[in-house]
ZAPA-752147 format. One record per residue: z, y, x of N, C-alpha, C in turn. Coordinates in steps of 0.1 Angstrom, whole numbers, plus 5000, padded with zeros to 4 digits. Each point is the difference from the previous one (the first is absolute). Layout:
N
ZYXZYXZYX ...
END
This chain:
524
385644327857499849945013500549865001 499449925008500549865002501250015010 500949914998501249995009499549935013 500250065012499549955012501049935009 501350004996501049935009500349874995 500049905009500249864996501349955008 499849915009501149965009500050085012 500150134998499850105011501450055005 500050045012501250065006501149895002 499749884999501049895002500650015014 499150005010500650015014500550145002 499350104995500550145002501450014995 500349944989501450014995501049945009 499749895006500949955010500250095012 498950075004500150095011500850124996 499850054988500850114995501549975001 500349884996501549965001500550015014 499249965010500550015013500150145005 498950084997500050145005501050094993 500249994987500850094993501549964998 500249874998501349964995500649895009 499349935008500549895007500449894991 500949915003500349894992501150034990 500049934989501050024989501349945005 501049994992501349955004499949855005 500749975010500049865005501349924997 499849874998501149924999499749865006 501049945005499849875007499849884991 499549895005499949884993501449944997 500349984988501349944997500149855005 498849945000499949875005498549975004 499849945011498649975004499649884991 498850014993499649894992499649885008 500049894994499549885007498650025005 499749965012498750035006499449875006 498750005001499349895006498950075009 499549925010499050065009498750044992 499550115003498750054993498949915006 500049985013499049915006500749895007 499749884997500849895005499749995015 501049955007499949995015498949905004 499749914990499049905003498650044996 499950134995498750054996498949985011 498949964996498949985009499650135007 499949995014499650125007498550024998 499750134998498650044997499450085012 498749985003499450095010499950144995 500050095008499850144996498650024993 499049945006498650014995499649864997 499549984988499549864996498849965009 500049885004499049945008498650004993 500149984987498749994992499650134994 500450115006499750144995498550025002 499350054989498650035001499750095012 498949985007499650075012500050154997 499550044988499950144997501350074999 501149934998501350054999500850005013 499549925010500849995012500250135007 499050095000500150125007501150094994 500349994987501050074994501449955003 500149874999501349945002500550005015 499050015009500450005014499850135007 499850114992499850135006501350055007 499850085010501250055007500050164999 500750054990500050144998500650085012 499650125001500650095010501250084993 501249985005501150074994500550115009 500250124994500550115007501250064993 500950075007501150064993499550094989 500649994988499650094989500350155004 499150094997500150145004501350064997 500549974988501350074995501249915001 499849885005501249915001499749905012 500450045012499749935012500649865000 501049984992500649865000499249904992 499150054993499149914992498650005007 499249894996498749995006498950014988 498950065003499050024990498649955005 499249964991498749955004499249974987 498849945002499249954989499649865002 499749934989499549865001498750004991 499249905003498849984992500149884991 499550024988499949894990498650004993 499649894995498750004993500050094988 498950084998499950084988500049914988 499249905000499849904989500449875005 501249954996500549875005499149884996 499150024990499149904996498849995010 499850115007498950005011500650065012 500949935007500750055012499150045012 498849955000499150035011499450144998 500350074989499450134998500950115006 500050114994500750125006501549995000 500750095007501449995002500750134995 501349994997500850124997501150015010 500450135003501150025009501250034991 501149935003501350024994501050065009 500750104995501050075009501349924999 500549965012501249925001501050075010 501350004996501150055008501149905000 500749985012501149915000501150055009 501249964996501250045007500649875007 500050005013500649885007501549984996 500449874999501449974997500950055011 501250034996501050055010500349895011 500049884995500449895009498749965008 500349955012498949975009499349884996 500649914993499449884995500050004984 499150074994500050014985499749864993 500449994988499749884992498650004996 499350105001498650014996499750144995 499050014991499650134994500049994985 500450114994500050014985498950104996 499149964992499050094995500650074987 499750134999500750084989498950074991 500350004987499250084991500950074990 499950144999500950074992499750014985 498849964996499650004986498750074998 499950054987498850074996499449944987 498849955001499149995012499650145004 499850025013499650135005501050075009 501249955001501050065008499849965015 499850105009499949965014501349945006 499949915008501249945007500150055015 498850035005499950045015501150105004 500150114992500950115003501549965001 500349894993501449965000500449965014 499149965008500249955014499650115010 498850064997499450095009500750145001 500850034990500750135000501549975002 500750105005501549995003500749974987 501149935001500949964989500649875002 500949964990500749885001499149874999 498850024994499149894999500349914988 499749875002500049904989501249915001 500749974989501049905000501350055007 500949915002501350035006499950015015 501050055007500150005014500049865006 500749914992500049865004498649945000 499250034990498749944999499150065012 500150135002499250065010500449955014 501249965002500549955013499349875003 499849924989499549865002498549984999 499450094994498549984997499250135004 498849975005499050115000499650034986 499950134997499650044986498650055001 499149944992498650045001499650064986 499350115001499550074988498550035001 499349974989498650045001499650074987 499050095001499450054987499049904996 500249954988499049904995498650074999 499049915000498650054998499950104988 499450125003499950104990501150105000 501149975007501250084999500250095013 500450124998500450085011499050015012 500449955012499250015011499049895002 500149904991499149885002498750024992 499049935005498750004994499949914988 499150024990499350134998501050104994 499950125004500850104994499650034986 500849964990499650024986500250154997 498950064998499950154998499250034987 500650074991499350034988499850154998 500950074994499950144997500650095012 499750125000500750095009501350044994 500850085007501350044996500050074986 499150094998499950074988499649904988 499249915003499649904990501249914996 500849965011501249924997501050084992 500250135003500950084992499650004985 498750024998499550004986500249874993 499849895007500149874994501449964997 500950035010501449954998500950104993 499850135002500850104995499450094988 498849974997499250084991500550024986 499550114993500450034987499549884990 500849994989499649924989499250084991 498749984999499150094993499749964986 500349874996499849954987501249924995 500249994987501249934996500049855005 501149965005500149875006499749894990 499149915003499649894991498850034992 499550135001498850044992498849945006 498949994992498749965006499550095011 500350134999499650105010500849985013 501349964998500849975012499549885008 499649904992499549875006498750035007 499150084994498750035006500250085013 500950095000500350085012500549915011 501049914996500649915010498949915006 499149954992498949915004499150085010 499750124997499150085009500750035013 501350045000500750035013500249875008 500249894993500249875007498749965007 498950024993498749965005499750095013 500350134999499750095011500949965012 501349964997500949965011499449875007 499649904992499549885006498850025008 499150084994498750035007500350065014 501050095000500350065013500649905010 500849914995500649905008498949915007 499149964992498949925005499150085010 499750124997499250085009500750035013 501250054999500750055012500749895008 500249884995500649895008498949915006 499049984992498949915005500249864994 499049915004500049874993501249915004 500750035010501249925004501150014990 499950104991501150014990500149884991 498949924999500149884992500849895007 500550025012500749905007501550045003 500550094992501450045003501049934991 499649884995500949924992501249945007 500949954993501349945006499749875006 499149924995499749875006499550025014 499150105002499550025013501150065009 500950094995501150055008500949895004 500349904992500849895003499449925012 498749984999499449935011500050085013 500050134999500250095012501349975006 501049984992501449985005500149875008 499149904997500149885008499450035014 499150095001499450045013501250075008 500750094993501150075007501049905005 500449904991500949905004499649935014 498749965000499649945013500050095012 499650124998500050105011501450015006 501050004991501450025006500649865004 499249905000500549875005500949924992 500150024987500849934991499349894993 500549885001499349884993500250014985 501150074995500250024986500250154998 499750054988500150144997501450034994 500750095007501250064995499750134993 500550034988499550114993501050064991 500050134999500950084991499150094991 499949974987499250084991500850054989 499750134997500750074988498950024989 500449984988499250034988498649945001 499050095000498649945002500049915012 500850035010500049915012500549864997 500749984989500349864995498849934995 499150074994498749944996499149975012 500050095009499349975013500549885007 501449995000500649885006499849874993 499950014986499849884992498649955002 499050105001498649965002499949935014 500750065010499949935013500649864999 501149984994500649874999499149904993 499350054990499149914992498849965008 499650085009498849975009500449925012 501350025005500449945013501449944998 500249914991501449964997500749935012 499249935009500649945011500450105011 499450124999500350115010501150094996 500749974989501150084995501249975009 500550115006501349995008501150054991 500550125003501050064991499450124993 499949984987499450114991501050054991 500250135000500950074990499250094991 500049974987499350084990500950074991 500150135003501150094993499450094990 500550004988499450084989498749934995 500249874997498849914999499250024987 498749975002499050014989499649854997 499949984987499549874995498550005000 499349925009498550015001499349944988 500749934991499349944989499950094988 500750125000500050094989498750074999 499550024988498850074998500150155003 498950075002500050145003500750084988 499649964988500750074988501549985001 500449885002501549974999500750065012 499350015012500650065011500450144998 499050074994500250144996501150024990 500149914990501050014990501449975005 500149905009501349975005500550115009 499150075007500450115008500550124991 499350024989500450104991501449974995 500349884996501349964996501150025011 499649975012500950025012500450155001 499050095000500450145001500750054988 499749954988500850044989501449965001 500349885005501349955002500750085011 499350045010500650085011500450144994 499150064992500350134994501249994991 500249904992501249984992501249995008 499949935012501249995008500350135007 499050085004500250135005500750094990 499550004988500550094990501549974996 500349874999501349954998501050055010 499549995013500950055011500150155000 498950074997500050154999501050054990 499949944988500850044989501549985002 500349915009501449975003500650095011 499250095005500450095011499850154997 500850085007499950144998498650055005 499650114994498750065005498849944995 500149914991498849934994499350104991 498650015001499350094991499849954986 500549884997499949944987501349994993 500049994987501349974992499649904990 501149944994499849904990499849865005 499149934994499849865004498849995009 499849885005498849975008498750024992 500149954987498850024992499750154997 501050084998499850144999499450065012 500549965012499450055012498649965002 499749884997498649955000499150094991 500550024988499250094991499850145005 501050055007499850135006498950005011 500049905008499049995011498649984994 499949914990498749984993499550134994 500950084994499550124994499650105011 500750015011499750095011498649965006 499849875002498749955005498850044990 500349984987499050044991499650155001 501050085002499750145002499150035012 500349925011499250025012498549974998 499749914990498649964998499250124997 500550104993499250124997500550135007 501249995006500550125006500849975012 499349985012500649975012500950125005 501049975008500950115004499850025015 500550125005499850045014500749905009 499449975012500649905009499950055015 500050135001500050065014498650045004 499950135005498750055004499150014988 498849955002499050004989500049864993 500849915003500049874994500850004987 499649904992500749994987500249854997 501249984994500449864997499349954987 499149915001499449944988500849884996 499649944989500749894995499949885010 498849995006499849895009500850015013 500150135005500950025012501449974997 500450054988501449984996500449854998 499149924994500249864998500149935013 499150045010500049945013501350035007 500450135000501250045006501249924995 500149984987501149934994500049865004 498849935001499949865004500549995015 499650105008500550005014501550005001 500750074992501450025000500749874995 499349914994500649884995499949885009 499450015011499849895009501349955006 501050095001501349965005501150084993 501149944997501250084995500550105010 499749985013500550105010499250134999 498950014992499550134998499850034985 500849954992500150054986500450155000 500850045011500450145001498850095000 498949965005498850085001499450024986 500249904991499550014986500950104993 501349995002501050104994499750145004 499750025013499750135005498750054994 499049924999498750044994500150034985 500749924993500250034985500850134998 501050015008500950134999499150125003 499249995010499150115003499050034989 499449894995499050014990500550064987 501249954996500650044987500650145000 500650045012500750125000499150125006 499049965008499250115006498549994997 499749904992498649984996499049995012 500549945010499149985012500049855004 498949965006499849865003499949975015 500650095008499849995015500649865005 501249964995500649885005499249884996 499550004987499249884996498750005008 499450115003498850015008500249945014 501250035006500349955013500149855000 500649944989500149864999498649944998 499250064992498649954998499250005013 500250115008499350015013500449895009 501349975000500549895009499349874995 499949984987499449874995498649995005 499350114999498649995004499750035014 501050025009499850035014499250135002 500450104992499350135001500850095008 499450075010500750095008500150144993 500950085006500250134994498850095001 499149985010498850085001498949954991 500249904992499049964991499249885005 500249965012499349885005500849884997 499449885002500649884997500349925013 501249965002500449945013499449875003 499749924989499449875001499049984989 499349895000499149964990500749904990 501350024998500849914992499349974986 499750114993499549984987498649944999 499150045009498749945000500049855004 500849975010500149865004500749924990 501050064993500749924990499149964989 499150094995499149974989498949905005 499550025012498949925004500549855002 501249995006500549865003500449944986 500750074992500449954987498949954992 498950085000498849974992499249885005 500149975013499449885006500949884997 501250024997500949884999500149964985 500150094991500249964986499550114991 499649964988499650104990499949944986 500150084990499849954986498750064995 499349924992498850044994500250114990 499150105000500150114990499549954987 500949944992499749954987500750094990 499350084992500650104992501149954991 499849884995501149944991501249975008 499949945012501149975008500750125005 499250105004500550135005500950074989 499549994988500850064989501349934998 500049875001501249924999501050045011 499450015012500950035012500550144998 499250094996500550144998501150014990 499949934989501149994990501249945006 499849905008501249935006500750095010 499350085008500750085010500750124993 499350064990500650114993501349964993 500049894994501249954994501149955009 499749995013501049945009500850105007 499650135000500750105007499950144993 501150064996499950134994499450115009 500449995013499650105010498749975006 499849885005498849975009498849934992 500349944989498949924993498850084997 500150134996498950084996499150025012 500550005012499250035012499649875008 500249894994499749875006498849944994 499350074991498949954993498749995008 499149914996498749995006500149965015 501049935004500249975014498949915006 499249934992499049915005498750075003 499950134997498750075001499550015014 500950035010499550025014499449885005 500749895001499549885006498949934992 499950034987499049944992498650065004 500050125007498850065004499749985014 500949925008499749985014498749925002 499250045009498649955001499949875007 501049945006499949885008500849894993 499549875002500749894993501449985007 500949944992501349975004500049915013 500950025009500249905011500549874994 499549895006500549874995501349965007 501149994992501249965006500249854999 501049955008500249855000500349954986 499549894997500249944986501549954999 500549965011501449955000500950105008 500950064993500850105006501449955003 500249875000501449955002500349985015 499150015008500249995015500749865003 499549904994500649875001500049955015 501249965004500149955014500550115009 500350124995500550115009501549985003 500450075010501550015002500650084989 501350015000500750074990499750155000 499850064989499650154999501150074992 500550115005501150074993499350114991 500449994987499550094990501250094995 499950135002501150084996499650094988 500950004990499850084988501250094997 499850124996501150094996500050014985 501249984994500149984986499550124991 500050125005499450114993499050075008 499149935006498950055008499050064991 499750135001499050064990498649975003 499649985013498649985003499549865000 500949915004499749854999501249934994 500050004986501249954993500549865005 501249984998500849885005499349874996 499650004988499449874995498849965008 499350095006498949965008500449935013 501150045006500549935012500549864996 500649994988500449874996498849914998 499050054994498849924998499349965013 500050095010499349975012500849895008 501450015000500849905006499849864994 499750004987499749874994498649955003 499150105001498649965002499849945014 500650065010499949965014500749865002 499349915006500749875002501250015009 499950105009501250025009500850124997 499850054988500750134996501549984998 500750105005501550004999500450144995 500650014989500450134993501350065006 499950135002501250075004500150134991 501150024994500150114991500950115005 499550124998500850125002500350064987 501350004996500450064987500250155001 499050074997500050155001498850074996 499950125003498950094996499050025012 498850044997499150045011499049905003 499050045008498849925004500249945014 500149875001500249925012501550015004 500449915009501449995003500349995015 499349935008500349985014499950135008 501150045006500150135007500450124992 500249984987500450124992501149964989 500449885000500949964989501549985005 500249885006501449975004499949895011 501149985007500149905011499749864996 500349974987499749864995498649975002 499150094995498649985002499650005014 500550105008499650015014500449875008 501249954997500449885008499349884996 499649994987499349884995498650005007 499350125000498750005006500149985016 501050075006500149985015500349865004 500849934992500349865003498849914999 499250044990498749924998499150025012 499850125004499050035011500649955013 501350035003500549995013500649865002 500749954990500749875001499349884993 498850044994499249894993500749944989 500950084993500849954989499650064987 499949924990499650054986501049954990 500450094990500949954990499549894992 500949914996499649894992500050034985 500750124997500050044986499850165001 499850064988499750144999501350085003 500250065012501250085002499950134991 501050034993500150124992500650125008 499250085006500450115009500350134992 
END
């Protein structure tokens, strides 16, 4: 089978941190770094809506949505907005986007902050529409309205990317490995299953599926900015949300207000290399987890990290031909086990779930805990339904944004590269280009210049051992953006603001609230 997870569960992981573990240990700033204004006091005032806006777009930028209290969270407001289906032909049909916003606690807020939790494919709407602490710190929520929307194709927004039914998803994501991995028969089966999946996406979603790209979603954000009366966009994006924010800044550099890009993606990296770097990130996180596990009581491994990796690799190989019980009629296949393990590595605060799952698997020969982790990753409910269209939207958006050509020679080189890069994961990272190489629509055209020249200062946050978006990508993005400013969290896990320490939180809050940005990379 082909491996179907890419930059998935990025936002979900952040949410899991909030729901299950809260924030990790906090410590204060030993010293506030030297700071300068992010936006100069002399910056030219901008109208909310450009005077030279094309007539076909005026109705979108000047629309007045109807806001009603969200059904499950009366303190927030919910509604829909309209955007062009095809931004190249704005006089054509429209899409409805689901939007929820939480008014600032203060009567005179500093403005609104648009939020994206990652993915692609992770819904943002529920972060505001459902009860909970919401987005950012209490200080941030006090000073700003927080606005969340499900991007086109995602969650409650149109077009609803719909591919297979729940049973089909189960077979695709959790199914048996029926042929030796890497064999011609295995590749042929993967190709057939992928083609069936794509055909279902096209049929069940409709022609608007070709417009779920990130460039279009970034343009949608400019409509949202205008609707909320901000002359510049204030934005908080995690993981894939950093790519969305980067594409916005590239298209509207003069409209950049305060942008925080946390768990950043380098938009110049090829699809092949993006997959490889993520593999290396999860491999590094696994090594860190195993080193920590071996240093503590109750660890299901003994010996060295290398010996523990070998044990996991051997166990996964066994699952390829002999899945184990996982509760009820379900069984843990190698693909479900690998996904569950990946889920447990998104944050060091839930390494304990990996320990529990391995202990259960080794001592009781059951995969119930790994299956629960995989279910969380895929947004699968206990009754077998799927809570969101996370996976379908992830693949549709990713394949419109970037893809590598299916060149057998290059694929063979990439396969050898990933197999050699990770004892545990490399074997299951092969043929990653297959899905998007079969996508039937041309790539969306992204801006030629991604530097966002002329923008205000943009905060780029990287975590030194981030498994999903490795630290080097944040460094690269901070250098690429003409206004990029690097902020480092020295630690484990995916993303930092709201889940790491007070150094990060204070740096981000001072940027948003006090318009202050560090002049050098604070090491938090």
